[in-house]
C-alpha angles and dihedrals in degrees: 000000000000115000105191092171096048109141093021125116121210131194113201119185124208087022102146095093149359116007096357093051092050092047090053092049093047095051090047092050089058094051108272122133105233131213102205112207129194132165103224115336100087093169092065093045091049089051091055091049091050092049091052094047092045089059092052098265133124123247144148134197117240114181127197148103105268091207089067106091091219095056106065094054088051092050089049091050093048092049091049092049094050104032107012098253143317129285099170125045120187111186100199103141114117142137124237118209135168109215128141117241092242092053097041117113123214089241091059091045091053094045092056093044093046098056099044103031107021088042092056091048093049092044091051092050091052100040107033093071087059090051091050090051091049094052101258145333150183130265119193124180122195110231124163147225094256093076090058101044104032116248121203119239093018105080091130093052092046092049092050092050092048087054091051091054091050091048091052093050093051095045092047089066097037097048098037092097087061093053092248117142119207124195142157125224118208113197121196125206105340126185101245139139105265121214119233092253091057092064125210123325108285111278093209090077085095089063093044105039122198108240092216088052098225142077118259125247130240088240090061091054092046090050091057092047087051091053093049096049098040133080091271091061103052094109094051115089139141092028137130106214114203117211104178110118091257096305090129118032122194 
């Protein structure tokens, strides 16, 4: 079988379930060694590692909250010790909450911003030097459709994702001399298992129909990440790629 990512090392955050899990499995399937990160649920992270290793791949668990400034440098060090460094960084960790603006506390605002946006910044600071030393790499941040269409009760999530997209655009230019591509991926309505804090699937889908008339799958999101970080994606940088069945048209 072809292994286009053979010799590459990927760090995927929030990789214990849903989109992150499928990204980790997809990259491993195509030959990458994968550092599987989760914040607290070690059992799910260990299960992903076991699944990769059971299929003949290489993986390791690396637990920690990426919004903690001490964690990304530790993850980078663990990846370097086990696999020699990281070529592919997928910043997928994020929290989904449903809270109205008028009821939202500053602490909740900061918590959401910290995991998605501060986490990506801290991860980049820790991992990009490894990419530079290894001759290049790929940095993908998971955004979302809500920041483009306006979604009630999620202004903190939308703001964090807007920041992620801006960060990727700026880094795409700044890191291009090092052969590092930087892109954001904005999923639409994806068929995932939602945590209790995320609330029900947004009801306003009825007012903003999906032209393809279905939710997307985690495999479809992982496939686009795989394209962006693989040899076929080396001329794509500074972009926000929408995968939403036509729900948002640019």
